[in-house]
C-alpha positions in Angstrom: 15.6 5.3 12.7 15.6 1.5 13.1 13.3 -1.4 13.7 13.2 -3.0 17.1 11.2 -5.1 19.5 9.9 -4.4 23.0 8.2 -6.6 25.6 4.9 -5.3 27.0 4.1 -6.4 30.5 0.5 -6.5 31.7 -0.4 -7.0 35.4 -1.8 -10.5 35.8 -1.5 -11.3 32.1 1.1 -12.8 29.9 3.6 -10.4 28.3 3.4 -9.5 24.6 6.3 -8.8 22.1 5.6 -5.6 20.1 7.1 -4.5 16.8 8.7 -1.1 17.5 10.2 1.7 15.5 13.0 3.7 17.1 13.2 7.1 15.4 13.6 10.8 15.8 10.6 13.1 16.2 10.6 13.9 12.5 9.6 10.3 11.6 5.9 11.2 11.4 6.3 14.1 9.1 8.9 12.5 6.9 7.0 9.2 6.4 3.5 10.9 6.4 2.2 9.0 9.5 -0.8 10.9 10.9 -1.0 11.3 14.7 -4.7 11.1 15.4 -4.6 11.5 19.2 -2.2 13.5 21.4 1.1 14.4 19.9 4.5 13.1 19.0 7.5 13.7 21.2 9.5 16.8 20.6 13.2 17.0 19.5 14.2 18.2 22.9 12.3 15.3 24.6 14.1 12.9 22.2 17.5 14.3 23.0 16.8 13.9 26.7 16.0 10.2 26.1 12.5 10.7 27.6 10.5 7.5 28.0 7.6 8.6 25.8 5.9 6.4 23.2 3.3 6.8 20.4 1.1 3.8 19.8 -0.5 2.6 16.6 -4.3 2.8 16.4 -4.6 -1.0 16.5 -2.4 -1.3 19.6 -4.3 1.5 21.3 -7.6 -0.2 20.8 -6.2 -3.4 22.4 -4.6 -1.7 25.4 -6.9 1.2 26.2 -10.6 1.4 26.6 -10.9 5.0 25.5 -8.1 7.7 25.4 -4.6 6.3 25.6 -2.8 9.6 26.0 -1.1 9.7 29.4 -1.5 6.0 29.9 1.6 4.2 31.4 3.0 1.2 29.7 5.5 -1.3 31.2 8.1 -2.1 28.6 11.0 -4.2 29.6 10.6 -3.5 33.3 10.5 0.3 32.7 7.5 2.6 32.7 6.9 4.6 29.6 4.1 7.2 29.0 1.9 7.3 26.0 1.9 10.8 24.5 0.0 10.0 21.2 -1.7 7.6 18.9 -0.8 7.3 15.3 -2.8 6.0 12.4 -2.1 2.5 11.4 0.6 2.7 8.7 1.5 -0.4 6.7 3.3 0.2 3.4 4.0 -2.9 1.3 6.9 -3.6 1.3 8.0 -2.1 4.6 10.6 0.1 3.0 11.5 1.7 6.3 12.6 -1.7 7.7 15.2 -4.2 6.8 14.5 -4.8 3.1 17.3 -7.3 2.6 15.9 -9.8 5.1 12.3 -8.8 6.0 10.7 -6.7 3.3 7.1 -8.1 3.9 6.3 -8.0 7.6 3.5 -6.8 9.9 3.3 -3.1 10.6 4.9 -1.2 13.5 2.9 -1.1 16.7 4.8 1.4 18.8 7.2 4.3 18.2 9.9 5.4 20.6 12.7 8.0 20.5 15.9 6.6 19.1 17.9 8.2 22.0 15.6 6.3 24.5 16.3 3.0 22.7 20.1 3.7 23.1 19.8 4.7 26.7 17.6 1.8 27.7 19.5 -0.7 25.5 16.4 -1.9 23.7 16.5 -4.7 21.1 17.2 -3.8 17.5 15.9 -6.4 15.0 17.0 -4.7 11.7 20.4 -5.4 10.3 23.3 -4.5 12.7 26.9 -4.4 11.4 29.9 -4.5 13.8 33.5 -4.1 12.7 36.9 -3.8 14.3 38.4 -6.0 17.0 35.8 -5.1 19.7 32.5 -6.9 19.1 30.6 -5.0 21.8 27.0 -4.4 20.7 26.7 -1.0 22.4 24.4 0.9 20.1 26.2 4.1 20.9 29.6 2.6 19.9 31.6 4.0 17.0 32.0 0.5 15.4 28.3 -0.3 15.2 26.1 0.5 12.3 22.3 0.0 12.8 20.6 3.3 12.0 18.8 4.3 8.7 19.0 7.9 7.6 16.0 9.2 5.7 15.5 12.7 4.2 12.4 14.3 2.7 13.4 16.1 -0.5 10.3 17.4 -2.2 12.0 19.5 -5.0 14.9 19.0 -7.4 16.8 21.9 -5.8 16.5 20.1 -2.4 17.9 16.9 -4.0 20.8 18.8 -5.6 21.7 20.6 -2.4 21.5 17.4 -0.3 23.6 15.5 -2.9 26.2 18.2 -2.8 26.4 18.1 1.0 26.8 14.3 0.9 29.6 14.5 -1.7 31.4 17.1 0.4 31.1 15.0 3.5 32.3 11.8 1.7 35.3 13.6 0.2 36.2 15.1 3.5 36.0 11.7 5.3 37.5 9.7 2.4 34.4 7.6 2.1 33.5 5.3 -0.8 31.5 6.8 -3.7 29.8 5.3 -6.8 32.5 3.8 -9.2 33.3 6.1 -12.1 31.2 9.0 -10.9 32.8 10.2 -7.7 29.3 10.8 -6.5 27.5 9.5 -3.4 24.7 7.2 -4.3 21.3 8.9 -3.8 18.1 7.2 -5.1 14.4 8.1 -4.9 12.4 5.6 -3.0 10.9 3.7 -5.9 14.2 3.4 -7.7 15.8 2.1 -4.5 13.1 -0.6 -4.2 13.6 -1.5 -7.8 17.4 -1.7 -7.4 16.9 -4.2 -4.5 14.9 -6.4 -6.8 11.9 -6.9 -4.5 9.7 -7.4 -7.5 11.2 -10.2 -9.7 11.1 -10.0 -13.4 8.9 -13.1 -13.5 6.2 -11.1 -11.5 6.5 -8.3 -14.0 6.0 -10.7 -16.9 3.0 -12.2 -15.2 1.5 -8.7 -14.8 1.9 -8.0 -18.5 0.3 -11.3 -19.4 -2.6 -10.5 -17.1 -3.2 -7.2 -18.7 -3.1 -8.7 -22.1 -5.6 -11.3 -21.0 -7.8 -8.6 -19.5 -7.8 -6.8 -22.9 -8.8 -10.0 -24.7 -11.7 -10.4 -22.2 -12.9 -6.9 -22.7 -12.9 -7.3 -26.5 -14.8 -10.6 -26.2 -17.3 -8.9 -23.9 -17.8 -6.1 -26.4 -18.4 -8.6 -29.2 -20.9 -10.7 -27.2 -22.8 -7.6 -26.0 -23.0 -6.2 -29.6 -24.2 -9.6 -30.9 -26.8 -10.0 -28.2 -28.1 -6.5 -28.7 -28.1 -6.9 -32.5 -30.4 -9.9 -32.1 -32.9 -7.7 -30.3 -33.2 -5.2 -33.1 -36.7 -6.4 -34.2 -38.0 -6.5 -30.7 -36.9 -3.0 -30.0 -38.1 -1.7 -33.4 -41.5 -3.1 -32.6 -41.5 -1.1 -29.3 -40.5 2.0 -31.2 -43.3 1.4 -33.7 -45.8 1.1 -30.8 -44.8 4.5 -29.5 -41.7 4.0 -27.3 -39.3 6.9 -27.4 -35.6 6.6 -28.3 -34.7 7.8 -24.9 -36.8 5.1 -23.1 -35.3 2.4 -25.2 -31.8 3.7 -24.6 -32.3 3.9 -20.8 -33.7 0.4 -20.8 -30.6 -0.9 -22.6 -28.3 1.0 -20.2 -30.1 -0.4 -17.1 -29.7 -3.9 -18.6 -26.0 -3.3 -19.2 -25.6 -2.1 -15.6 -27.3 -5.3 -14.3 -25.0 -7.4 -16.4 -22.0 -5.4 -15.1 -23.1 -5.9 -11.5 -23.4 -9.6 -12.1 -20.0 -9.8 -13.7 -18.6 -7.7 -10.9 -20.0 -10.0 -8.2 -18.4 -12.9 -10.1 -15.1 -11.1 -10.3 -15.0 -10.2 -6.6 -15.9 -13.7 -5.7 -13.1 -15.1 -7.9 -10.7 -12.6 -6.4 -11.6 -13.5 -2.8 -11.4 -17.3 -3.6 -8.0 -16.8 -5.3 -6.6 -14.8 -2.3 -7.8 -17.5 0.1 -6.2 -20.2 -1.9 -2.9 -18.4 -2.1 -2.9 -17.4 1.6 -3.5 -21.0 2.6 0.0 -21.8 1.5 3.3 -20.6 3.0 4.8 -19.4 -0.3 4.0 -15.7 0.1 3.9 -13.5 3.2 0.6 -12.5 4.7 1.2 -8.8 3.9 0.9 -9.6 0.2 -1.9 -12.2 0.4 -4.3 -10.0 2.4 -7.5 -8.9 0.8 -7.6 -5.2 -0.1 -10.9 -3.3 -0.3 -9.4 -1.1 -3.1 -8.7 -4.1 -5.3 -12.3 -5.4 -4.8 -13.8 -2.0 -5.6 -11.6 -1.7 -8.7 -12.8 -5.2 -9.9 -16.4 -4.2 -9.3 -16.1 -0.8 -11.0 -14.2 -2.4 -14.0 -17.1 -4.8 -14.6 -19.8 -2.1 -14.6 -17.8 0.4 -16.7 -16.8 -2.3 -19.2 -20.3 -3.4 -19.8 -21.5 0.2 -20.1 -18.8 1.2 -22.6 -19.3 -1.9 -24.7 -23.1 -1.4 -24.8 -23.0 2.3 -25.9 -22.3 1.9 -29.6 -24.8 -1.0 -30.3 -27.4 0.8 -28.2 -26.9 4.0 -30.2 -27.2 2.1 -33.4 -30.4 0.4 -32.3 -31.9 3.7 -31.1 -31.1 5.3 -34.5 -33.4 2.9 -36.3 -36.2 5.1 -37.7 -38.7 2.5 -39.0 -39.8 -1.0 -38.5 -38.8 -2.0 -42.1 -35.2 -0.8 -41.7 -34.9 -2.6 -38.4 -36.0 -5.9 -40.1 -33.6 -5.2 -43.0 -30.7 -4.7 -40.6 -31.7 -7.8 -38.7 -31.8 -9.9 -41.9 -28.5 -8.6 -42.9 
């Protein structure tokens, strides 16, 4: 597969440039992209260079009022037929794209058979290498490299068999192998991203420092909650002396802890949103990184509530274990 670009023509409207993905029919199963309407093109349709496309959900909402399947699209003065709609899929970084030049870009909007891209001479935007005397950019030429080859290898046996096949092919063709190993390089996805250095060491250090700061904040929160609950020993002991059950006192303390956790969560989410907006206002980082994520907001909210509950458990149990008013006053005096 490869990343490309196509121009969408609309009658009576200005044209739009779409981010495209040229691939074989297996791209959806290998990358785990769900087709929510219609279907993907078949291998036979791809080999025949059929003018079929699959739209992303976001593009389908913009271009079609209801069902897009069967809808014609004008792409570069040619008519293509929509056969399916895929779920919006936006990994960060876009590992299926050109990681050396554009690792953080907007998601793909339209998917086309790679054979169709070759036949219709569509534009490839990912890295293209040409060697030899002839500098012709024919995508089907033998001196042009522009395709990525991806394989889904779920088990160790699959990896070993695939590696053996690659080694045999490399030796038969006299291709370059890894120095000192005589093995073709084959990396899992996460190791490949790490090898490219997309996450600099400075960012890793900042993450470690942030986790240390988070731990310090949790310890401080536990100490403050314990101190504040300890100062209420006499008040709660009087309630116990007047007939309040341990369970009622404990439930009250837990509800108070939840309220404090919700307040801290609201503050955390607000701080997160403000920080993201400040960072996104500049041009230092791409928009794919500085976008607000619902998962991060929910994690911040849940962390605030869970932290206050856990930090309140021990002092609440200690207070509820007080059996008499005199012992509560003695502990309060101590």
